C-alpha positions in Angstrom: 87.2 177.0 65.6 86.3 177.9 69.1 86.0 175.7 72.3 83.7 175.6 75.0 84.9 175.1 78.6 82.1 172.9 79.6 82.8 170.3 77.0 86.5 170.4 77.4 86.9 167.4 79.8 85.3 165.1 76.9 87.9 166.0 74.4 90.4 163.3 75.7 94.0 162.9 74.4 94.5 159.4 73.6 97.9 157.9 72.6 98.3 154.2 71.4 94.8 153.3 73.5 96.2 155.1 76.6 93.9 158.3 77.8 96.5 160.8 78.8 93.7 163.1 79.9 91.6 166.1 78.5 93.3 167.6 75.5 92.8 171.2 76.4 94.3 170.6 79.8 97.5 169.2 78.1 97.8 171.9 75.5 97.4 174.8 77.8 99.6 173.4 80.4 102.3 173.2 78.0 101.5 176.8 76.8 101.5 177.7 80.6 105.1 176.1 81.1 106.3 177.9 77.8 105.0 181.6 79.0 106.7 181.1 82.3 109.9 179.7 80.9 110.2 182.7 78.5 109.1 185.2 80.9 111.5 184.1 83.5 114.4 183.8 81.1 113.9 187.2 79.0 112.2 189.1 81.9 114.5 192.1 81.7 114.9 192.0 78.0 110.9 192.2 77.5 110.5 194.7 80.5 113.0 196.8 78.8 111.9 196.7 75.3 108.2 197.0 76.3 108.7 200.2 78.3 111.7 202.0 76.8 112.6 200.6 73.4 114.9 203.6 72.6 117.1 202.8 75.7 117.0 199.0 74.8 118.0 199.9 71.1 120.8 202.1 72.5 122.0 198.8 74.7 122.5 196.7 71.8 119.1 194.8 72.1 116.6 194.3 69.3 113.5 195.8 70.5 111.3 195.0 67.3 112.6 191.3 67.7 111.5 191.3 71.2 108.1 192.6 70.5 107.4 190.4 67.7 108.5 187.5 69.7 106.1 188.7 72.5 103.3 189.0 70.2 103.9 185.4 68.8 103.8 184.3 72.4 100.7 186.3 72.9 99.1 184.7 69.6 100.1 180.9 70.8 98.3 181.6 74.2 95.2 183.1 72.5 94.7 180.5 69.8 95.5 177.8 72.3 92.9 179.3 74.7 90.3 179.9 72.0 90.4 176.3 71.0 90.0 175.1 74.6 87.5 177.2 76.4 86.1 179.7 73.9 86.1 183.4 72.9 84.3 185.1 75.9 86.4 183.4 78.7 89.9 184.4 76.7 88.9 187.9 76.4 87.6 188.4 79.7 90.7 186.8 81.4 93.0 188.7 79.2 91.6 192.1 80.2 90.1 192.0 83.6 92.5 190.7 85.8 95.7 192.5 84.5 93.7 195.7 84.6 92.5 194.9 88.3 96.1 194.3 89.3 97.2 197.3 87.6 95.2 199.4 90.1 96.9 198.1 92.9 100.6 198.1 92.1 103.0 200.0 89.7 105.7 197.1 89.9 105.8 195.0 86.9 106.5 191.8 88.8 103.9 192.2 91.5 101.3 193.3 88.7 102.0 189.9 86.8 101.4 187.6 90.0 98.2 189.7 91.0 97.0 189.4 87.6 97.6 185.4 87.7 96.0 185.5 91.3 93.0 187.4 90.3 92.4 185.2 87.0 92.5 182.3 89.2 90.2 183.5 91.8 87.8 184.5 89.0 87.9 181.0 87.6 87.0 179.6 91.1 84.3 182.0 91.7 83.0 181.9 88.4 83.0 177.9 88.4 81.1 178.1 91.8 78.5 180.6 90.8 77.8 178.5 87.4 77.0 175.3 89.4 75.0 176.8 92.1 72.8 178.8 89.3 73.1 176.2 86.5 74.6 178.7 83.9 77.0 179.3 81.5 80.5 178.6 83.0 82.5 181.0 80.5 80.0 183.6 81.4 80.1 183.2 85.0 83.6 183.2 85.3 83.8 186.4 83.0 81.3 188.2 85.5 83.4 187.2 88.3 86.6 188.7 86.4 84.3 191.6 85.9 83.2 192.0 89.5 86.9 191.6 90.7 87.7 194.4 88.5 84.9 196.7 89.7 86.0 196.2 93.5 89.5 196.9 92.5 88.3 200.2 90.4 86.2 201.4 93.4 88.4 200.2 96.4 92.1 199.8 95.4 94.3 201.5 98.1 95.7 204.4 95.9 93.9 204.2 92.6 90.5 203.3 93.4 87.8 205.9 93.1 87.0 205.8 97.2 90.6 206.3 97.9 91.0 209.0 95.5 88.0 210.9 96.9 89.3 210.6 100.3 92.8 211.9 99.4 91.3 214.7 97.6 89.2 215.3 100.9 92.3 215.0 102.9 94.3 217.3 100.4 91.3 219.9 100.9 91.6 219.6 104.7 95.3 220.2 104.6 95.1 223.1 102.5 92.3 224.6 104.8 94.6 224.2 107.7 97.6 226.2 106.0 95.2 229.0 105.2 93.7 228.8 108.8 96.9 228.9 110.2 98.2 231.9 108.1 94.8 233.5 108.9 95.2 233.2 112.8 98.9 234.4 112.6 98.0 237.4 110.7 95.2 238.6 113.3 97.1 237.5 116.5 100.7 238.9 115.6 100.0 242.1 113.7 98.4 245.3 115.1 95.5 246.7 113.1 94.3 243.4 111.8 90.9 243.4 113.5 89.7 242.3 117.0 91.3 238.8 117.3 88.6 237.6 119.2 86.1 238.2 116.3 88.7 237.6 113.6 89.6 234.3 114.9 86.2 232.9 116.0 84.9 230.1 114.2 82.0 231.8 113.0 84.1 234.4 111.2 85.8 231.9 108.9 82.6 231.6 107.0 82.6 235.1 106.1 86.1 235.8 106.1 87.4 233.1 104.0 84.4 232.3 102.2 84.3 228.7 103.7 80.7 226.9 104.3 80.2 226.3 107.7 80.2 222.5 107.2 83.9 222.9 105.9 85.0 225.3 108.5 84.1 222.7 110.9 85.7 220.0 109.3 89.0 222.1 109.2 88.8 223.1 112.8 87.9 219.6 114.1 91.0 218.1 111.9 93.1 220.9 113.5 92.1 220.0 117.1 92.7 216.3 116.2 96.4 217.1 114.8 96.9 219.4 117.8 97.4 222.4 115.3 94.3 224.5 117.0 92.9 225.1 120.4 89.9 226.6 120.9 89.1 228.6 124.0 85.9 230.5 124.7 84.8 230.5 120.8 88.5 231.7 119.8 90.8 229.9 117.7 94.6 229.8 118.8 97.4 228.3 117.1 99.7 225.7 118.9 103.2 225.5 118.5 102.8 223.1 115.8 100.3 225.3 114.1 102.7 228.2 114.2 105.1 226.1 112.4 102.8 225.2 109.9 101.8 228.9 109.1 105.6 229.7 108.8 105.9 226.6 106.2 102.9 228.1 104.4 104.0 231.6 104.1 107.5 230.3 102.9 106.0 228.5 99.8 
């Protein structure tokens, strides 16, 4: 019932005494051509019926029929792959490469191409690793696919964990700059709001705005880099860009 990719080359497809090639290569090539053809021909219909079946029905399509057609195509692919390379590899390549592609893009066409690229890369790296370590080819490819997904999960530009942490930090810095610009505006332009030399000092931010010293230093350094702040004799002053930022923050 289940194939093994290591033995696939030995199961030959012979017609009238002529060796055409490995049976699994021929069958999966035919399934690949079928998949590509149907996706290209019915791409818009598949996309619409999959993500918005209500709109597809309103436009006169049959989302139920398209859905079961897609499921039939998936079933044919799965059964053919199970017979050729085994269950471990099929499950790994049907999940990990598309999941990794999803972390890089929201555009369906790009996601399909990236998924195929990650699947091919997993096969190459896994097969190379299996030969070097003399271990299971299917297991090695599955491990390679998992590693590619892990790297995407950590380092994808927008949805990766590292990128999200960096974005959160940048958002905190941006919010801190807005608070600081408003604070400096109030204590330099309104009489009776304390001594500006004290209120506008970097050390006073820790007590007045309840920031940690580390975060206050990060905000001030970011403000200097972006030319929002100037620091003279320990006192913080807004530049013209900083005053514009303060006005925008108070208007929200």
